[in-house]
C-alpha positions in Angstrom: -29.4 -1.4 7.4 -27.3 0.5 5.0 -28.5 2.6 2.1 -28.6 0.6 -1.1 -27.7 3.8 -3.0 -24.4 4.2 -1.1 -23.4 0.5 -0.8 -24.0 -2.6 -2.8 -22.1 -1.1 -5.7 -20.3 -4.4 -6.6 -19.5 -3.2 -10.1 -17.3 -0.5 -8.6 -15.7 -3.1 -6.2 -14.7 -5.1 -9.3 -13.6 -2.1 -11.3 -11.4 -0.5 -8.7 -9.9 -3.9 -7.6 -9.0 -4.7 -11.2 -7.5 -1.3 -11.9 -5.1 -1.5 -9.0 -4.4 -5.2 -9.2 -3.5 -5.0 -13.0 -1.4 -1.9 -12.4 0.5 -3.6 -9.6 0.9 -6.8 -11.6 2.3 -4.9 -14.5 5.2 -3.7 -12.4 5.6 -6.6 -9.9 5.6 -9.4 -12.4 5.4 -12.4 -10.0 7.5 -15.4 -11.2 7.9 -17.9 -8.3 5.3 -19.4 -6.0 6.4 -17.1 -3.2 6.0 -14.1 -5.6 2.4 -15.2 -6.4 1.5 -15.6 -2.8 2.9 -12.2 -1.9 1.0 -10.6 -4.8 -2.1 -12.6 -3.9 -2.0 -11.1 -0.4 -1.7 -7.6 -1.8 -4.6 -8.3 -4.1 -6.7 -9.6 -1.2 -5.9 -6.3 0.6 -7.3 -4.4 -2.3 -10.4 -6.5 -2.7 -11.1 -6.3 1.0 -10.7 -2.6 0.9 -13.0 -1.9 -2.0 -15.5 -4.5 -0.9 -16.1 -2.5 2.2 -15.8 0.9 0.5 -18.5 0.2 -2.1 -20.0 -3.2 -1.3 -20.8 -3.8 2.3 -19.2 -1.9 5.3 -18.4 -4.9 7.4 -16.2 -3.0 9.8 -18.8 -0.4 10.6 -21.4 -3.2 10.9 -19.3 -5.2 13.4 -18.4 -2.1 15.4 -21.7 -0.4 15.1 -22.7 -0.9 18.8 -19.5 0.6 20.1 -19.4 3.4 17.4 -23.0 4.4 18.0 -22.6 4.6 21.8 -19.2 6.4 21.6 -20.2 8.8 18.8 -24.0 9.1 18.9 -23.9 12.3 16.8 -22.5 10.4 13.7 -24.8 8.8 11.2 -23.0 5.5 10.8 -25.4 4.4 8.0 -23.9 7.1 5.8 -21.2 6.1 3.3 -19.0 9.0 4.3 -18.9 7.5 7.8 -16.7 4.8 6.4 -13.9 7.2 6.7 -13.5 6.0 10.3 -10.5 8.1 11.3 -12.1 11.3 10.1 -15.3 10.5 12.1 -13.5 9.2 15.2 -11.3 12.4 15.3 -14.5 14.4 15.2 -13.6 16.3 12.1 -16.6 17.9 10.3 -17.1 18.6 6.6 -16.6 16.5 3.5 -14.1 13.7 4.3 -12.8 13.8 0.7 -11.3 17.2 1.4 -9.9 16.5 4.9 -6.2 16.5 5.7 -6.3 12.7 6.1 -7.8 12.1 2.7 -5.4 14.6 1.0 -2.4 12.8 2.7 -3.9 9.5 1.7 -4.2 10.6 -1.9 -0.6 11.9 -1.9 0.7 8.6 -0.5 -1.2 6.4 -3.0 -0.2 8.5 -6.0 3.4 8.8 -4.7 3.5 5.1 -4.2 2.3 4.4 -7.7 4.8 6.8 -9.2 7.6 5.2 -7.2 6.5 1.8 -8.3 6.5 2.8 -12.0 9.9 4.6 -11.8 11.5 1.7 -9.9 10.3 -0.8 -12.5 11.9 1.1 -15.4 15.3 1.0 -13.6 14.9 -2.7 -12.6 13.9 -3.7 -16.1 16.9 -2.0 -17.7 19.2 -3.5 -15.1 17.9 -7.0 -15.6 18.1 -6.6 -19.4 21.8 -5.6 -19.1 22.6 -8.2 -16.4 23.7 -5.5 -13.9 22.7 -4.3 -10.4 19.8 -1.8 -10.4 21.3 1.1 -8.6 20.1 4.3 -10.3 16.9 6.3 -9.8 15.0 5.1 -6.7 17.5 2.3 -6.3 20.2 4.9 -5.6 18.3 5.7 -2.3 16.9 2.3 -1.3 17.5 -1.3 -2.4 13.8 -2.3 -2.5 11.8 0.7 -3.8 9.1 -1.5 -5.3 8.2 -3.1 -2.0 8.4 0.3 -0.3 6.0 1.6 -2.9 3.5 -1.2 -2.1 3.7 -0.4 1.6 3.2 3.3 1.0 0.1 2.6 -1.1 -1.4 0.4 1.6 -0.7 3.0 4.3 -2.4 5.6 2.1 -5.5 3.4 1.8 -5.5 2.7 5.5 -5.5 6.4 6.3 -8.4 6.9 4.0 -10.6 3.9 4.7 -9.4 1.6 7.5 -11.1 -1.8 7.9 -10.6 -4.7 10.3 -9.5 -7.0 7.4 -7.0 -4.6 5.8 -5.5 -3.7 9.2 -4.9 -7.4 9.8 -3.5 -8.0 6.4 -1.1 -5.0 6.4 1.5 -6.3 8.8 1.4 -9.8 7.2 2.2 -8.2 3.8 5.0 -6.1 5.3 6.6 -9.3 6.6 6.1 -11.0 3.3 7.9 -8.2 1.5 10.8 -8.3 3.9 11.2 -12.0 3.4 11.0 -11.7 -0.3 13.6 -8.9 -0.3 16.0 -11.0 1.7 15.6 -13.9 -0.7 16.2 -11.7 -3.6 19.3 -10.3 -1.9 20.7 -13.8 -1.4 20.3 -14.4 -5.1 22.0 -11.1 -6.0 24.9 -11.8 -3.7 25.5 -15.1 -5.5 25.2 -13.4 -8.8 27.2 -10.2 -8.3 29.4 -11.0 -5.3 31.4 -8.2 -3.7 29.8 -5.7 -6.0 26.4 -6.3 -4.5 27.9 -6.4 -1.0 29.2 -2.9 -1.5 25.8 -1.8 -2.7 24.1 -3.3 0.4 26.6 -1.6 2.7 26.1 1.8 1.1 22.3 1.7 0.5 19.5 1.2 3.0 16.8 -1.4 2.4 13.4 0.2 2.5 13.8 3.7 4.1 16.2 6.3 2.6 18.7 8.0 4.8 17.9 11.6 5.7 21.0 13.8 5.6 20.7 16.9 7.7 23.2 19.6 7.0 25.0 20.7 10.0 24.6 24.4 10.9 27.7 26.3 10.0 
């Protein structure tokens, strides 16, 4: 049904999955069983994404009847049609240069940068037995989890699939639960000092300060 030249590239599935999984692992560093389950779910998100991007387009296959009847002008056998949002919105041209893809790239790259910068601060704080509160941690308490969420949103904009859309909210809930558990541990360890940090710093989304017009 689908062109063998555009799909069935399982070597690319493995390569891209390993690149992002290893990168994420190097900064997340799971320790407990819950950590491993959370990271395992993120890894499943990546594998499901790249499996449909380069291996077999399961989502397009399952929705082919509806897609073909709703958008008969689109060649759903083409690899570029896997950019579902681009096609559904009726945008023409190369999807790799569309606003959605550009925003997607910015989110993924920005998430990776945030993940790397947050880990540097966290590693130094853990080494010195202190609260991580500089760099990204000066704006939000859980920049690493925010980074993972940003990366996933970026990929969803670029190449949404039924599996990744289902996994995404589950992962967000897992990150929230993991963050709460870590905060309980930090409260026991740092006491009032961490309480003040919680009161002054939001969890996942930084505050936006708008200057009042003079």
